[in-house]
Wavefront OBJ file of the C-alpha trace (Angstrom):
o trace
v -3.413 50.729 -36.776
v -6.247 53.110 -37.549
v -8.883 51.367 -39.683
v -9.832 54.681 -41.275
v -6.422 54.855 -42.948
v -6.775 51.401 -44.551
v -7.947 50.846 -48.099
v -10.942 48.681 -48.969
v -8.523 45.941 -50.097
v -6.621 46.153 -46.783
v -9.850 45.827 -44.768
v -10.848 42.774 -46.792
v -7.437 41.125 -46.429
v -7.010 41.810 -42.723
v -10.548 41.380 -41.395
v -13.174 40.045 -43.798
v -11.339 37.168 -45.510
v -10.006 35.690 -42.240
v -13.493 35.854 -40.691
v -14.989 34.029 -43.688
v -12.263 31.366 -43.535
v -12.726 30.982 -39.765
v -16.455 30.385 -40.376
v -15.490 27.316 -42.407
v -15.753 28.580 -45.971
v -13.312 27.290 -48.585
v -11.663 30.492 -49.770
v -10.483 28.904 -53.036
v -13.661 27.051 -53.986
v -16.530 29.013 -52.455
v -15.416 32.635 -52.493
v -14.872 34.806 -55.564
v -13.033 37.908 -54.438
v -12.715 39.833 -57.677
v -13.969 39.613 -61.192
v -14.019 42.036 -64.054
v -17.061 43.533 -65.675
v -16.914 43.954 -69.419
v -19.362 45.806 -71.608
v -21.871 43.536 -73.325
l 1 2 3 4 5 6 7 8 9 10 11 12 13 14 15 16 17 18 19 20 21 22 23 24 25 26 27 28 29 30 31 32 33 34 35 36 37 38 39 40
């Protein structure tokens, strides 16, 4: 699979998140993947 054809979300799901989990981070308790920004 060509990485250039993947979306940012795909890259995160396939490469970044597994690397963080493998490093020992708790993906549920220590990592916030997405949050919304609302106008003040």
